[in-house]
C-alpha positions in Angstrom: 58.7 -34.2 12.0 59.5 -33.0 15.5 62.3 -30.4 15.8 64.9 -31.3 18.5 68.5 -30.6 19.3 70.1 -27.2 18.6 67.2 -26.1 16.4 64.8 -26.9 19.1 66.8 -25.1 21.8 67.1 -22.1 19.6 63.4 -22.1 19.0 62.8 -22.3 22.8 65.0 -19.2 23.4 63.2 -17.2 20.7 59.8 -18.1 21.9 60.7 -17.2 25.5 61.4 -13.7 24.2 58.0 -13.4 22.6 55.3 -11.7 24.8 52.3 -14.0 24.4 48.8 -12.4 24.1 46.6 -13.0 27.0 45.0 -16.4 27.0 42.7 -15.7 30.0 39.0 -15.7 29.1 37.6 -12.1 29.4 35.6 -11.5 32.5 31.9 -11.3 32.0 30.7 -8.1 33.9 28.0 -8.1 36.5 25.6 -6.2 34.2 25.9 -8.7 31.3 22.6 -9.9 29.9 22.7 -13.6 29.1 20.6 -14.5 26.1 19.9 -18.1 26.3 18.5 -18.5 22.7 21.6 -16.9 21.3 23.8 -19.0 23.5 22.1 -22.1 22.2 22.6 -21.0 18.6 26.3 -20.5 19.2 26.6 -23.9 20.9 24.9 -25.4 17.8 27.2 -23.5 15.4 30.3 -24.5 17.3 29.6 -28.1 16.4 30.9 -27.4 12.9 34.6 -27.6 12.0 34.7 -23.8 11.6 32.5 -21.1 13.1 32.7 -17.4 12.4 31.2 -14.8 14.7 31.3 -11.7 12.5 30.0 -8.3 13.3 31.2 -4.7 13.6 32.7 -3.4 16.8 30.4 -3.2 19.8 28.1 -6.0 19.0 29.1 -8.1 22.0 31.1 -10.8 20.2 33.8 -11.2 22.9 31.3 -11.2 25.8 29.1 -13.7 24.0 32.0 -16.0 23.4 33.3 -15.6 27.0 29.9 -16.4 28.4 29.6 -19.5 26.2 33.2 -20.5 27.1 32.3 -20.7 30.8 28.6 -21.6 30.5 28.9 -24.6 28.2 31.2 -27.2 29.7 31.7 -29.4 26.7 33.7 -29.7 24.6 37.0 -28.5 26.1 38.0 -25.0 25.0 41.1 -22.8 24.6 41.1 -19.0 24.2 43.4 -16.6 22.4 42.9 -12.9 22.4 44.7 -11.6 19.3 46.2 -8.2 18.6 48.4 -6.6 16.0 51.6 -8.0 17.6 50.5 -11.5 16.5 51.0 -10.8 12.8 54.0 -13.1 12.3 53.6 -16.9 12.0 55.9 -17.5 15.0 54.1 -15.2 17.3 50.6 -16.4 16.2 51.4 -20.1 16.5 53.3 -19.6 19.7 50.3 -17.9 21.2 48.1 -20.7 20.0 50.3 -23.4 21.4 50.5 -21.6 24.7 46.7 -21.4 24.9 46.3 -25.1 24.1 48.7 -26.0 26.9 47.4 -23.7 29.5 43.8 -24.5 28.9 44.5 -28.2 29.4 43.9 -29.3 25.8 47.3 -30.9 25.4 48.2 -33.8 27.7 51.2 -33.2 30.0 53.2 -36.0 28.3 52.0 -35.3 24.7 54.3 -34.7 21.8 53.0 -31.1 21.3 54.4 -30.1 24.7 57.9 -29.9 23.1 57.0 -28.6 19.7 57.6 -24.9 18.8 57.2 -22.8 15.7 60.5 -21.9 13.9 60.6 -19.0 11.5 62.5 -21.1 9.0 60.2 -24.1 8.9 56.6 -23.1 9.6 55.4 -25.8 7.1 57.1 -28.5 9.2 55.7 -27.1 12.4 52.1 -27.1 10.9 52.6 -30.7 9.9 53.6 -31.7 13.4 50.8 -29.6 14.9 48.2 -31.2 12.7 49.5 -34.7 13.5 49.6 -34.0 17.2 46.0 -32.6 17.3 44.7 -35.5 15.2 46.0 -37.8 17.9 43.8 -36.2 20.6 40.9 -38.4 21.7 38.4 -35.7 22.8 37.0 -32.8 20.6 37.9 -29.3 21.6 37.2 -25.7 20.5 39.9 -23.1 19.8 38.5 -19.6 20.1 40.5 -16.9 18.2 39.1 -13.6 19.3 39.6 -10.4 17.3 40.8 -12.4 14.3 40.5 -9.3 12.1 43.8 -8.2 13.7 45.6 -10.9 11.6 46.5 -9.5 8.2 49.9 -11.0 7.6 49.6 -13.2 4.4 52.0 -15.9 5.6 50.1 -16.2 8.9 46.8 -16.4 7.1 48.2 -19.0 4.7 49.2 -21.1 7.7 45.7 -20.9 9.2 44.2 -21.8 5.8 46.5 -24.8 5.7 45.4 -26.0 9.1 41.8 -25.7 8.1 42.4 -27.5 4.8 44.0 -30.4 6.7 41.9 -29.8 9.8 42.3 -32.4 12.6 39.1 -34.2 13.5 39.0 -33.1 17.2 39.5 -29.4 16.3 36.6 -27.0 16.2 37.8 -23.5 15.2 35.8 -20.5 16.4 36.8 -17.1 14.8 35.5 -13.8 16.1 36.1 -10.9 13.8 34.8 -7.5 12.7 35.2 -8.6 9.0 34.8 -11.8 7.2 38.2 -13.6 7.6 40.3 -13.7 4.4 40.0 -17.5 4.3 38.4 -19.9 1.9 35.0 -19.5 3.5 33.0 -20.1 0.3 34.6 -23.6 -0.1 34.0 -24.4 3.6 30.3 -23.3 3.1 29.9 -25.6 0.1 31.5 -28.4 2.0 29.0 -27.7 4.9 32.0 -27.3 7.3 31.2 -23.7 8.1 28.5 -22.1 10.3 28.2 -18.4 11.0 26.7 -15.8 13.4 26.5 -12.3 12.0 25.4 -8.9 13.2 21.7 -9.8 12.5 22.0 -12.7 15.0 23.7 -10.6 17.7 21.3 -7.7 17.6 19.4 -7.1 20.8 15.6 -7.6 20.7 13.4 -5.2 22.6 13.1 -7.6 25.6 16.9 -8.1 25.6 17.5 -4.4 25.4 15.1 -3.8 28.3 17.0 -6.3 30.4 20.3 -4.6 29.5 19.0 -1.1 30.4 17.6 -2.5 33.6 21.1 -3.5 34.7 22.0 0.3 34.5 18.9 1.3 36.4 17.1 2.6 33.3 13.5 1.7 32.5 11.8 3.1 29.4 8.2 3.0 28.3 7.3 0.6 25.5 7.4 3.4 22.9 10.7 4.7 24.1 12.3 1.3 24.1 11.0 0.6 20.6 12.5 3.9 19.4 15.9 3.2 21.0 16.2 -0.3 19.6 15.2 1.0 16.2 17.8 3.8 16.4 20.6 1.5 17.5 19.4 -1.4 15.4 20.0 -3.6 18.5 23.7 -2.6 18.6 24.9 -3.5 22.1 27.5 -0.7 22.3 24.9 1.9 21.3 22.5 0.6 23.9 25.1 0.7 26.6 26.2 4.3 25.6 22.5 5.3 25.6 22.0 3.8 29.1 24.9 5.8 30.5 23.3 9.0 29.3 19.7 8.0 30.1 20.6 7.6 33.7 21.3 11.3 33.9 18.8 13.0 31.5 15.5 14.3 32.9 13.8 14.3 29.5 14.2 11.0 27.9 12.1 11.7 24.9 14.2 14.8 24.1 17.4 12.7 24.5 16.1 10.1 22.1 15.4 12.8 19.5 19.0 13.8 19.4 20.8 10.6 20.5 21.8 9.2 17.2 23.6 12.3 15.8 24.5 14.4 18.8 25.6 12.0 21.6 29.4 12.6 22.0 30.1 9.1 23.3 28.4 7.5 20.3 30.3 9.8 17.9 33.6 9.0 19.6 33.0 5.2 19.5 32.0 5.3 15.8 35.0 7.4 14.9 37.6 5.3 16.9 36.2 1.8 16.6 34.1 1.7 13.4 35.4 4.2 10.9 39.0 4.3 11.8 40.0 1.2 9.9 38.1 2.0 6.7 39.8 3.4 3.6 39.3 7.1 3.0 37.4 6.4 -0.2 34.9 4.1 1.7 34.3 6.7 4.3 33.6 9.3 1.6 31.2 6.9 0.0 29.3 6.2 3.2 29.1 9.9 3.9 27.6 10.5 0.5 24.9 7.8 0.7 24.1 8.7 4.4 21.7 11.4 3.2 19.3 8.6 2.3 17.6 6.1 4.6 17.9 3.5 1.9 19.9 3.4 -1.4 19.8 1.4 -4.5 23.1 0.8 -6.3 22.2 3.3 -9.1 21.3 6.0 -6.5 24.5 5.3 -4.6 26.4 5.7 -7.9 24.6 9.1 -8.5 25.4 10.3 -5.0 29.0 9.2 -4.8 30.1 9.5 -8.5 31.4 5.9 -8.1 30.6 3.5 -10.9 31.4 0.6 -8.6 28.9 1.7 -6.0 27.0 -1.6 -6.2 30.2 -3.5 -5.6 31.1 -1.4 -2.6 27.7 -1.9 -1.1 27.9 -5.6 -1.6 31.4 -5.7 -0.1 30.4 -3.6 2.9 27.5 -5.9 3.6 29.5 -9.1 3.2 32.6 -8.0 5.0 31.5 -5.6 7.8 27.8 -5.6 8.3 27.9 -1.8 8.3 25.5 -2.0 5.3 22.5 -4.4 5.2 20.8 -5.6 2.0 17.0 -5.2 2.1 14.7 -7.9 0.7 15.6 -11.2 -1.0 16.7 -9.5 -4.2 19.1 -7.1 -2.5 18.0 -4.2 -4.7 18.2 -1.7 -1.8 20.7 -1.3 1.0 20.6 0.5 4.4 23.6 1.8 6.4 23.5 1.0 10.1 21.1 3.6 11.6 23.5 5.0 14.2 26.4 5.2 11.7 24.1 6.8 9.2 22.8 9.3 11.7 26.3 10.2 12.7 27.6 10.6 9.1 24.6 12.6 8.2 24.9 14.9 11.2 28.7 15.3 10.5 28.0 16.2 6.9 25.4 18.8 7.8 27.9 20.4 10.3 31.0 20.4 8.2 29.9 20.5 4.6 26.3 22.0 4.6 26.6 22.9 0.9 27.6 19.4 0.0 24.7 18.1 2.0 22.3 20.3 0.0 23.8 19.0 -3.3 23.4 15.4 -2.3 19.8 16.0 -1.3 19.1 17.7 -4.6 20.6 14.7 -6.5 18.5 12.3 -4.3 15.3 14.3 -4.9 15.9 14.2 -8.7 16.6 10.5 -8.7 13.5 9.6 -6.6 11.2 11.9 -8.7 12.4 10.2 -11.8 11.7 6.8 -10.3 8.2 8.0 -9.2 8.9 7.5 -5.5 7.2 10.7 -4.2 7.7 10.2 -0.5 11.5 10.2 -0.7 11.5 12.8 -3.5 9.5 15.3 -1.4 11.6 14.7 1.7 14.9 15.3 -0.1 13.6 18.3 -2.1 12.5 19.8 1.2 16.0 19.3 2.7 17.6 20.7 -0.4 15.4 23.9 0.0 14.2 23.7 -3.6 10.9 25.5 -3.2 9.7 25.2 -6.8 10.3 21.4 -6.8 8.6 21.0 -3.5 5.5 22.9 -4.7 5.3 20.8 -7.9 5.7 17.5 -6.0 3.1 18.6 -3.4 0.6 19.4 -6.1 1.1 16.1 -7.8 1.6 13.7 -4.8 0.6 15.3 -1.5 -2.9 13.9 -1.3 -1.7 10.4 -2.0 1.1 10.8 0.6 -1.5 11.9 3.2 -3.7 8.9 2.4 -0.6 6.8 3.0 0.0 8.4 6.4 3.0 10.5 5.5 1.6 13.7 7.0 4.8 14.6 8.7 6.7 14.7 5.4 3.9 16.7 3.8 3.8 19.1 6.7 7.6 19.7 6.5 7.2 20.3 2.8 4.4 22.9 3.3 6.6 24.7 5.9 9.4 24.7 3.4 7.1 26.2 0.7 6.2 29.0 3.1 3.0 30.4 4.5 2.6 33.0 1.7 2.8 30.4 -1.1 0.4 28.0 0.6 -2.2 30.7 1.4 -2.0 31.9 -2.2 -2.8 28.5 -3.7 -6.2 26.9 -3.2 -5.0 23.4 -3.7 -2.0 23.7 -1.3 -4.4 25.3 1.2 -6.7 22.3 1.0 -3.7 20.0 1.3 -2.6 22.0 4.4 -6.1 21.5 5.9 -6.0 17.7 5.3 -2.5 17.6 6.8 -3.7 19.5 9.9 -6.5 16.9 10.3 -4.1 14.0 10.1 -2.0 15.6 12.7 -5.0 16.1 15.0 -4.8 19.9 14.7 -8.5 20.5 14.1 -8.7 24.3 14.6 -5.8 24.9 12.2 -7.6 22.7 9.7 -10.8 24.8 10.1 -8.8 28.0 9.4 -7.3 26.6 6.2 -10.6 25.2 5.1 -12.3 28.5 5.6 -9.6 30.3 3.7 -9.9 27.9 0.8 -13.6 28.6 0.7 -12.8 32.3 0.0 -10.8 31.4 -3.1 -12.5 30.7 -6.5 -13.0 27.1 -7.5 -11.1 25.9 -10.6 -13.1 26.3 -13.8 -16.1 27.4 -11.7 -17.0 23.8 -11.0 -17.3 22.2 -7.6 -13.9 21.1 -6.4 -13.9 17.4 -5.4 -10.9 17.9 -3.2 -12.7 20.6 -1.2 -15.6 18.1 -0.7 -13.3 15.4 0.5 -11.4 17.6 3.0 -14.7 19.2 4.2 -16.2 15.8 4.8 -13.1 14.7 6.7 -13.3 17.8 8.8 -16.9 17.2 9.7 -16.2 13.6 10.7 -13.3 14.6 12.9 -15.4 17.3 14.6 -18.2 14.8 15.3 -20.6 16.5 12.9 -20.5 14.2 9.9 -22.5 14.9 6.7 -22.8 12.8 3.6 -19.5 13.2 1.8 -19.6 15.4 -1.3 -16.9 13.9 -3.5 -18.1 13.5 -7.1 -15.9 13.9 -10.1 -13.0 11.7 -9.1 -10.9 12.3 -12.3 -10.4 15.9 -11.2 -9.2 15.2 -7.7 -5.6 14.1 -8.3 -3.5 12.1 -10.8 -4.8 8.7 -11.6 -2.5 6.7 -9.3 -4.1 8.2 -6.3 -7.7 7.6 -7.4 -8.2 4.2 -5.8 -7.1 5.5 -2.4 -9.4 8.5 -2.6 -12.4 6.4 -3.6 -11.7 4.3 -0.5 -11.3 7.4 1.6 -14.7 8.7 0.4 -16.3 5.3 1.2 -14.6 5.3 4.6 -16.2 8.7 5.3 -19.5 7.3 4.2 -19.1 4.5 6.7 -18.4 7.0 9.5 -21.4 9.1 8.5 -23.7 6.0 8.7 -22.1 5.0 12.0 -22.7 8.4 13.5 -26.3 8.5 12.2 -27.0 5.3 14.1 -27.2 3.1 11.0 -24.5 0.6 12.1 -25.4 -2.2 9.7 -24.9 0.1 6.7 -21.7 1.4 8.3 -20.3 -2.1 8.8 -21.2 -3.1 5.2 -19.3 -0.1 3.8 -16.3 -0.6 6.2 -16.1 -4.3 5.2 -15.7 -3.3 1.5 -13.1 -0.6 2.3 -11.1 -2.9 4.5 -11.0 -5.6 1.9 -9.9 -3.3 -0.9 -7.5 -1.3 1.2 -5.7 -4.5 2.3 -5.6 -5.7 -1.3 -4.0 -2.5 -2.4 -1.5 -2.4 0.5 -3.0 0.8 1.8 -2.0 0.3 5.5 -3.0 3.8 6.6 -6.5 3.5 5.2 -6.7 0.1 6.8 -5.7 1.7 10.1 -8.6 4.2 9.8 -11.0 1.5 8.9 -10.0 -0.5 12.0 -10.7 2.6 14.2 -14.1 2.9 12.6 -14.8 -0.8 13.1 -13.6 -0.6 16.7 -15.9 2.3 17.4 -18.8 0.4 15.9 -18.0 -2.6 18.1 -17.8 -0.4 21.2 -21.2 1.2 20.4 -22.6 -2.3 20.2 -21.1 -3.2 23.5 -18.8 -5.7 21.8 -15.6 -5.3 23.8 -14.0 -8.2 22.1 -14.5 -6.7 18.6 -13.3 -3.3 19.9 -10.1 -4.9 21.4 -9.4 -6.9 18.2 -9.7 -3.9 15.9 -7.7 -1.6 18.2 -5.0 -4.1 18.8 -4.5 -4.5 15.0 -4.5 -0.8 14.6 -1.8 -0.4 17.2 0.3 -3.1 15.4 -0.1 -1.3 12.0 0.8 2.1 13.5 3.9 0.5 15.2 5.0 -1.3 12.1 4.8 1.8 10.0 6.8 4.0 12.5 4.0 6.2 13.8 4.8 6.2 17.5 2.9 9.5 18.3 0.2 9.6 15.6 -3.4 10.5 16.4 -4.6 7.2 15.0 -2.4 5.3 17.4 -3.6 7.5 20.3 -7.3 6.7 19.4 -6.5 3.0 19.2 -4.8 3.1 22.6 -7.8 5.0 24.1 -10.1 2.2 22.8 -7.9 -0.4 24.5 -8.0 1.7 27.7 -11.8 1.7 27.5 -11.9 -2.0 27.1 -9.6 -2.5 30.1 -11.9 -0.1 32.2 -15.0 -2.1 31.4 -13.2 -5.4 32.1 -12.2 -4.0 35.5 -8.5 -3.8 34.7 -7.9 -0.2 36.0 -4.1 -0.2 36.0 -4.0 -1.3 32.4 -6.6 1.3 31.5 -4.5 4.1 33.0 -1.4 2.9 31.2 -3.1 2.9 27.8 -4.6 6.3 28.4 -1.3 7.8 29.5 0.3 6.4 26.4 -2.3 8.1 24.2 -2.4 11.5 26.0 0.2 13.3 23.8 -1.5 12.5 20.5 -5.0 13.0 21.9 -4.2 16.3 23.5 -3.8 17.9 20.1 -7.1 16.7 18.8 -9.3 18.9 20.9 -11.7 18.5 23.8 -13.9 15.7 22.4 -11.2 13.0 22.6 -9.7 14.7 25.7 -13.1 14.2 27.4 -13.3 10.5 26.5 -9.7 10.0 27.7 -10.6 11.7 31.0 -13.6 9.4 31.4 -11.4 6.3 30.9 -8.6 7.5 33.1 -11.0 8.9 35.7 -13.1 5.7 35.9 -9.9 3.7 36.3 -8.5 6.0 39.0 -11.8 5.8 40.9 -11.5 2.0 40.8 -8.0 2.2 42.1 -9.1 4.4 45.1 -8.3 8.0 43.9 -12.0 8.9 44.1 -11.9 12.7 44.5 -9.1 13.1 41.9 -11.1 11.0 39.5 -14.3 13.0 39.9 -12.4 16.3 39.4 -10.7 15.0 36.3 -13.9 14.0 34.5 -15.8 17.1 35.6 -13.1 19.4 34.3 -13.0 17.6 30.9 -16.8 17.8 30.7 -16.9 21.5 31.4 -14.1 22.1 28.8 -16.1 20.2 26.3 -18.9 22.8 26.7 -21.5 22.7 23.9 -19.4 20.8 21.4 -21.2 17.9 19.8 -20.7 14.3 21.0 -22.3 11.1 20.0 -25.1 10.3 22.4 -23.6 6.9 23.2 -20.3 8.5 24.2 -22.0 11.1 26.3 -24.0 8.4 28.0 -21.0 6.3 28.7 -19.1 9.2 30.2 -22.1 10.3 32.3 -22.6 6.9 33.9 -19.0 6.9 35.1 -19.1 10.5 36.4 -22.6 10.1 38.0 -21.6 7.0 39.9 -18.4 8.7 41.2 -20.4 11.7 42.4 -23.2 9.6 43.9 -20.8 7.4 45.9 -18.9 10.5 47.1 -22.2 12.3 48.1 -21.6 15.2 45.7 -25.3 16.1 45.2 -24.6 19.2 43.2 -22.5 17.3 40.6 -25.1 14.5 40.6 -27.8 16.9 39.5 -25.5 18.6 37.0 -24.5 15.4 35.3 -28.1 14.2 35.1 -29.2 17.4 33.3 -26.2 17.2 31.0 -27.1 13.6 30.1 -30.7 14.6 29.3 -29.5 17.4 27.0 -27.0 15.1 25.3 -28.8 11.8 25.1 -32.5 12.6 25.8 -34.8 10.6 28.0 -33.0 7.4 27.5 -32.4 4.4 29.7 -29.2 6.0 30.9 -30.9 9.0 32.5 -33.5 6.7 34.1 -30.8 4.5 35.5 -29.1 7.4 37.1 -32.3 8.6 38.6 -33.0 5.1 39.9 -29.5 4.9 41.5 -30.3 8.0 43.5 -33.7 6.8 44.5 -32.2 3.5 45.7 -29.5 5.3 47.6 -32.3 7.3 49.5 -34.1 4.0 50.3 -36.9 4.5 47.8 -36.8 1.0 46.5 -40.2 0.9 44.8 -39.7 4.2 43.1 -36.3 3.0 41.8 -38.0 -0.1 40.2 -40.8 2.0 38.7 -38.3 4.5 37.2 -36.5 1.5 35.5 -39.8 0.1 34.3 -40.9 3.4 32.8 -37.6 4.2 31.1 -36.9 4.6 27.4 -34.6 2.4 25.5 -31.0 2.3 26.6 -28.1 3.3 24.3 -25.6 1.0 25.9 -25.5 -2.7 26.9 -23.8 -1.6 30.1 -27.0 0.3 31.1 -29.1 -2.8 30.7 -26.7 -4.9 32.8 -26.7 -2.1 35.5 -30.5 -2.2 35.5 -30.6 -5.9 36.2 -28.1 -5.5 39.0 -30.1 -2.6 40.6 -33.3 -4.7 40.4 -31.3 -7.5 42.1 -30.3 -5.2 44.9 -33.9 -4.0 45.4 -35.0 -7.6 45.6 -32.3 -8.5 48.1 -33.3 -5.6 50.3 -37.0 -6.7 50.0 -36.1 -10.3 51.0 -37.0 -11.6 47.5 -33.9 -13.8 47.1 -35.3 -15.8 44.2 -36.1 -12.7 42.2 -32.7 -11.2 43.1 -31.0 -14.4 41.9 -32.9 -14.3 38.6 -31.9 -10.6 37.9 -28.3 -11.4 38.8 -28.3 -14.3 36.4 -29.7 -12.1 33.7 -27.0 -9.5 34.3 -24.3 -12.2 34.1 -25.6 -13.7 30.8 -25.8 -10.3 29.2 -22.4 -9.1 30.4 -20.5 -12.3 29.6 -20.2 -12.0 25.7 -18.5 -8.6 26.1 -16.5 -9.5 29.2 -18.3 -6.6 31.0 -17.1 -6.8 34.6 -17.0 -3.3 36.0 -20.8 -2.9 36.8 -20.4 -5.8 39.2 -17.6 -4.0 41.1 -20.0 -1.2 42.1 -23.2 -3.3 42.5 -24.7 -3.3 46.0 -22.7 -5.4 48.5 -25.8 -7.7 49.0 -25.7 -8.5 45.2 -21.9 -9.2 45.3 -22.4 -11.4 48.3 -25.2 -13.2 46.5 -22.9 -13.8 43.5 -20.3 -15.4 45.7 -22.9 -17.5 47.4 -24.4 -18.8 44.2 -21.2 -19.5 42.2 -21.5 -23.0 40.9 -25.2 -22.6 40.1 -25.2 -20.2 37.1 -24.8 -22.9 34.5 -23.2 -21.6 31.3 -22.4 -18.3 32.9 -20.7 -19.8 35.9 -17.1 -19.5 34.6 -17.8 -15.8 34.0 -19.3 -15.4 37.4 -16.1 -16.8 38.9 -14.1 -14.4 36.8 -16.2 -11.5 38.1 -15.7 -12.6 41.6 -11.9 -12.7 41.2 -11.7 -9.3 39.5 -14.0 -7.7 42.1 -12.0 -9.1 44.9 -8.7 -8.0 43.4 -9.8 -4.4 42.9 -11.9 -4.1 46.0 -10.9 -2.3 49.2 -7.3 -2.7 50.4 -7.2 -6.0 52.4 -3.6 -6.2 53.4 -3.2 -6.2 57.1 -7.0 -6.3 57.8 -6.7 -9.7 59.6 -3.9 -11.0 61.7 -2.1 -14.1 60.7 -3.9 -16.1 63.4 -7.2 -14.7 62.4 -6.6 -15.9 58.8 -6.0 -19.4 60.2 -9.2 -19.3 62.2 -11.1 -18.0 59.2 -9.9 -20.9 57.1 -11.5 -23.3 59.5 -14.9 -21.5 59.7 -15.9 -22.7 56.2 -15.7 -26.3 57.3 -18.6 -28.0 59.0 -16.8 -28.2 62.4 -17.7 -26.7 65.8 -15.6 -24.1 67.5 -14.6 -26.8 70.1 -13.3 -28.9 67.2 -11.5 -25.9 65.7 -9.9 -25.2 69.1 -8.7 -28.8 69.4 -7.2 -28.7 65.8 -5.3 -25.5 66.7 -4.3 -26.6 70.2 -5.8 -23.6 71.9 -8.8 -23.0 74.2 -12.3 -22.5 72.8 -12.4 -19.1 74.5 -9.3 -18.0 72.4 -11.1 -19.2 69.2 -14.2 -17.2 70.2 -12.1 -14.1 70.7 -10.6 -14.5 67.3 -14.1 -15.1 65.7 -15.5 -11.9 67.3 -12.5 -9.9 65.9 -13.1 -11.4 62.5 -16.8 -10.5 62.6 -16.0 -6.9 63.6 -13.4 -6.4 60.9 -15.6 -7.8 58.2 -18.8 -6.1 59.4 -20.8 -9.3 59.8 -22.6 -11.1 62.6 -22.6 -14.8 61.6 -20.2 -17.5 60.7 -21.8 -18.0 57.2 -21.7 -14.2 56.5 -18.0 -14.1 57.5 -17.1 -16.9 55.1 -19.1 -15.3 52.2 -17.7 -11.8 52.8 -14.1 -13.2 53.1 -14.6 -14.9 49.7 -16.0 -11.8 48.2 -13.2 -9.7 49.4 -10.4 -12.1 48.4 -9.5 -13.1 51.9 -10.3 -16.8 51.6 
């Protein structure tokens, strides 16, 4: 019933004295990143009678709702920003009524315009409110922001009553840091509730990049991945990081310490996230923060709380500070930034307590036979004896799983004296060095292990495994000597070791030139490794398969293997591993050969840090890829210097002949085109020593002969050459023959050789040879496009790529000359062109002469062909 008369007047006076919360929709800042997909999900969710947007502080709930409020016109909406002053029924309902009135939900002459809450009859007010809202003809949304501020039982009871008798037009949207203490379970069963949680509001990497861009911060792909992983897509964390990243000169160093040392993050976590938690909950979170992931029983061991499982479940359900992992929810993870802060705070304030917790965690993980975490926590607890025992039992298996960082830290904790005095630990140290790319250190450890007596006087299988791995990494593989598997390690590591040995066998066959045998062995290893879930072994197999494909000239196979290797490395958190660097280098090589120089440089730069630790062999190959790409981009002298320096640093170290030949072709062509005769001779002799009298050495000689005008000698050199190591060499041979034929006015023969080059290059997508073919051959290709049959699409692709990466064309022709050039391809006289353009024929002739001069041609046909070749038409 509607309250009138004296009671109503009294209610009006009391309401007038109440300071209403702001009902204005918060302003969306200029740097706000609209996420259309998330906006669409909210719009869909808000169609339900009740919607909750629940996430901890800083997840962008308010800004998301404000953006949705203004971006989505229907239905009508009202907004209330709540705070602690709204914790009485009168204040809350007065604020709600004020919002409904001011946002135009209630009609000017409607009954709810004169209804007010009275502290003595809230139930009657709710009845009138429900009736009045039910009478509205159009649906509307009521947004209650910061709903967690409402804790008064009577106020919450009134809201629950409204929901229980919810008017048809009303859609209620509640934004809160915690699940509201309302009958949500019943609403969910009735399908009247939809929810967005922290997992929905997290920023993806593209969204995070857009957010950082608004602050003028651009990160590499690896840096961005790392930041999003650290913050778990938490908007506040990303914004705090952006503020600091604008000022820091070393972004990698900043990201190393951001989570636990950034003062702004710490202040935000303390003031906004931890402040409202009970002391017991804070202590619980601090105790479990020593672990990346905890099971309820482990949490109970660390916190001495029998109800640890209940606490974890409540924290996940009510605050999203803790996230369950997997469908069974047997493990939980504290939000990464909060965990890092708590862990750092524990180390600073209570270092002895941190050691105790790590000891308890190490004991629990060891008992559960989870060696990775057991070793990590024993290392942090500085328990040398436990570390040594775990290393002896589990280190090889951990290394084969890619956990060389953890093993390396444990070896450091054990101490140099302990490691050097134990043959097994010395071999483990050598294998760890190899996985880190520290080849020289591995050689030192391996040599030291060789001075120590073998166990029981019998050959040590582990020594054979590590030695074979060392030989493969150095490029001097021998048949692995790994008999006697039962003596290597405990039984659970045996399958991985057998696969490792077979992988080494595949590498040995590959380096010996027996690629069919290598592929057969690698196929078996890959199938079994995938079946056993051995991702790190799979990663190594992919690198071997990619190498085999590259040696065969199969750029597609190389790209496929390297791309999958990068995906596995990224998924397993190995952003700077040697394996990832090698995979990126492979992708760079593929980009180089496909005439995508900018992409080649980017991949090689990303791989540099990891490759730089692996020694001069990989550094040489990286220099070849980067140097070739820089040459294609116009930095010719810098490119030649880069490759030459890497070759000289390589000195007499072994290198597969195919790798040497590929590098020599790139450097030789650079030197020849720059007229560096001394370097030309040096590279040729180096190639002959490394690869013998192969087709590559003959091709280089023929290139020089052609450049001097000795056309016949160039062809004879190619005819008399030995077999080529690389598909690229054969393609280059056809292109050189085509050039000789063009110079000799044998166009039909030139056309046939060009056709052969295209057909051979097409399966691999090998484009770069055409970029540096003689201009007459490139012009022939442009002229003949449309007549290459099955290879015609590839010929068009070559033409586009060559035009894109050719000489800089911007500004070469004036705007008017471009217009005239566009008419020259048509079968029209210059008089007709002049008429079309409304100028004199003499003006057209002047433009044509300028075009000829700039393009270096002397005929209309040549101008059109050259313009097409150079991307001007």
